[in-house]
C-alpha positions in Angstrom: 2.9 18.2 6.7 6.0 19.3 8.5 8.5 16.9 10.2 6.6 13.6 10.1 7.4 10.5 12.2 6.9 7.0 11.1 3.7 6.8 13.1 2.4 10.0 11.4 3.0 8.5 8.0 1.4 5.2 9.0 -1.7 6.9 10.2 -1.9 9.2 7.1 -1.5 6.3 4.7 -4.1 4.2 6.5 -6.5 7.1 6.3 -6.1 7.3 2.5 -6.3 3.5 2.1 -9.3 3.1 4.4 -11.8 2.7 1.7 -9.6 1.0 -0.9 -10.7 -2.5 -1.9 -9.8 -4.5 -4.9 -11.6 -7.4 -6.7 -15.0 -6.2 -5.8 -14.1 -5.4 -2.2 -12.6 -8.8 -1.3 -9.0 -7.6 -1.1 -7.7 -5.0 1.3 -4.3 -3.3 1.7 -2.3 -3.0 4.9 0.8 -1.0 5.8 3.8 -3.0 6.8 4.9 -0.7 9.6 8.0 -2.5 10.6 9.7 -1.8 7.2 8.8 1.9 6.5 11.9 3.9 5.7 12.6 7.6 5.1 15.2 8.6 2.5 15.7 12.4 2.1 12.3 13.7 1.4 10.7 10.4 0.5 9.0 7.7 2.6 9.2 4.1 1.3 6.0 2.4 2.6 5.7 -1.3 2.0 2.2 -2.7 1.5 0.7 -6.0 2.2 -2.5 -7.3 0.5 -4.9 -9.7 2.0 -4.3 -11.8 -1.2 -3.1 -11.4 -4.7 -5.6 -9.6 -7.0 -6.9 -11.0 -10.2 -5.5 -8.1 -12.1 -2.2 -6.7 -10.8 -2.7 -3.6 -13.0 -5.6 -2.6 -10.7 -3.4 -2.9 -7.6 -0.6 -0.8 -9.1 -3.0 1.8 -10.4 -4.6 2.2 -6.9 -1.2 2.6 -5.3 -0.1 5.2 -7.9 -3.4 7.2 -7.4 -3.0 7.2 -3.6 0.7 8.3 -3.9 -0.4 11.2 -6.1 -3.3 12.2 -3.9 -1.0 12.2 -0.8 1.6 14.3 -2.7 -1.0 16.8 -3.8 -3.0 17.1 -0.6 -0.4 16.5 2.1 2.8 17.6 0.3 4.3 14.3 1.3 6.3 12.0 -1.0 5.3 8.4 -0.6 6.7 5.5 -2.6 4.7 2.3 -2.1 6.3 -1.1 -2.5 4.7 -4.5 -2.4 5.3 -7.6 -0.3 3.8 -11.0 -0.2 0.1 -11.2 0.5 -1.1 -12.1 3.9 -2.6 -15.3 2.6 -2.2 -17.2 -0.6 -5.2 -17.5 -2.9 -6.1 -20.9 -4.1 -5.1 -20.3 -7.7 -1.6 -19.1 -6.8 -1.0 -21.9 -4.3 -2.1 -24.5 -6.9 0.2 -23.0 -9.6 3.2 -23.0 -7.3 2.7 -26.7 -6.3 
């Protein structure tokens, strides 16, 4: 891709994440559009989950795989970061109380 806009990056990342689900399909990932930033030739793309996964390792593995796939196929450097989930799961909420 040549000169990308934030909108281009959002659409591209969403396309690559369209079929990604964690914990047997119960967790989905969403791009936090309002906090995407470009720094030199890298795009920092914050992600939101529908809820925390049972195994964070699976989440980070998926993000790394998608970053690599976008780099190889689109020649675009993406660095995903993570934010709070869109909703608390019962286990996390109970542990915090």
